[in-house]
N, C-alpha and C positions, 0 to 999 in steps of 0.2 A: 909547631902553632899559636894560632890568636886567638882567644876565645871572651866574648862581650859576657856578661851576664844584668840581667834584670831581675833585682832585686825589691820586694815590697810584703810588708806589714796590715795587720788591720786588726781591729777588733769592733766589736757592737757593745758595748760599754767600754768604760775600763776602770775596773777587772770585768769584764766578763769574753762571752766565745770570741776566739781570736784566729786567725788561717796566716800565712807565711804560699809567699812564691817562689816563685825564679825559675827563670826564663837561662837559656844556653844554647850563643849564637857563634858560631861559626861561617865562617865567610859571611857573615850577617844571615846564615840562613838557620832557623831553629833548628837545630841539632836534642833537646833534651827542655819540657814541660817540667818541672814537683813544686807539689804542694802540698802541704798539710792544714791541721788547725788540732789544736786545743778548747776543754769545758771553759777554762776560768783561768786565764791569761791577761796580761796585759796591750797594749798596743805598742813596747818597746823591744817589749818580751818578743814578739812576732817578729818586728824588721829585722830583732837582731838572728835571727830562727834562719831568717830566707836566707844571707848570705853563709850562714853557717852549714849550713845543706847542701850547699848548691857551688861550695870548694871541697865538702867532702866526695863529690860526686870523681873528683881530676887525681889521679894516684900515683901520676909521676908531677915534678916539678915544671908549671904550667907558667904560661905571660897571660893571665888576666884583667879585662877589667869589669870592674864588677858598677854597674849603675843601682843609684837608688834616691827617693827620696828625699829619704830623710838624713837631716844635718844630723843630729841623735846620732845617729850610724857614720857618719859623712866624717865628721869633728870626734865625735871620738875614739873612731877606728885611729885616725891620721897626728890629732893634736895629744889628745884628752888622757887614752891612754899612760903617756911615757909615766904623766905626770899625778896619776894614781899605783901609777906598779912603785913609782918613787916615795911615795904618801904613806908609803901601806894597804894602797885599798880608799885609800878617805881620799872624799871630795875638797875644792876648797875652803870647802867652810865645814871642814872637818867631821863630816858624813859621811857615812859606808856611801860605797858607792853602788847603784842598785845592781840588778844583774853581772855584780863579778865575774861570778863560773861563766855567762855566757862570752861576758869579752873574752877569760882567759884563754876560753873558746875559743873564740874568733881570732884574738893575736895568736895563739898557739898553732892554727892552721893562714893562717895569714902568710905568715914567714917561713910556712912549707915553701913559698912562691912565688913570681913578681907580681903582684896588684897594681894598681893603680885604683885611686877609687873616684870615682865621678858622680856631680851633685846633679840633677837634672829637678826641673819643677813637675811636682806631681800636678796630675788633671791638668793638663797643658794637651798641644798636639805632639807626644813623645810615643807615638803607633806606640812599640815593647813597655813603656813606662805602664800603658793604660793598658793593656794584654796584660802586665803582671801587675795589675792594680784587681782587673776584674779576676784573673784566677786564686787572689787572697781575699776577695770578699766568699768567690765559687766554695772556695775552701769552708768558709765559718760555716756553712748551711749544711755541708755534711755528717 
């Protein structure tokens, strides 16, 4: 079975109250919607937490396409993370990688599945990206 997951994170202030959300689809039908919030966080943490929480729902190795409007998440997990690991979790400018524990968690979870990361333009005509953005915004208010 192939799954599609749309993820998003949001923050009111950065740092400030934040929310994350994910929509899990099977055969282009919504199977599950999940979301959560933190009182004081950053937008990037929420963007990372959304795919982490979604992938945690899968107990068996699965084929998953994850759609995100965050180039930070997509580029981080598909390109930058290999260099960070090799450089002792330091950036190209020799600074410590921010959100290291979340990156490690996302990398570990991703390695247990076949995941394709897809960037989508935020706040555009993508139905599910707009829905997941609304869920993340609603999560902030809770």
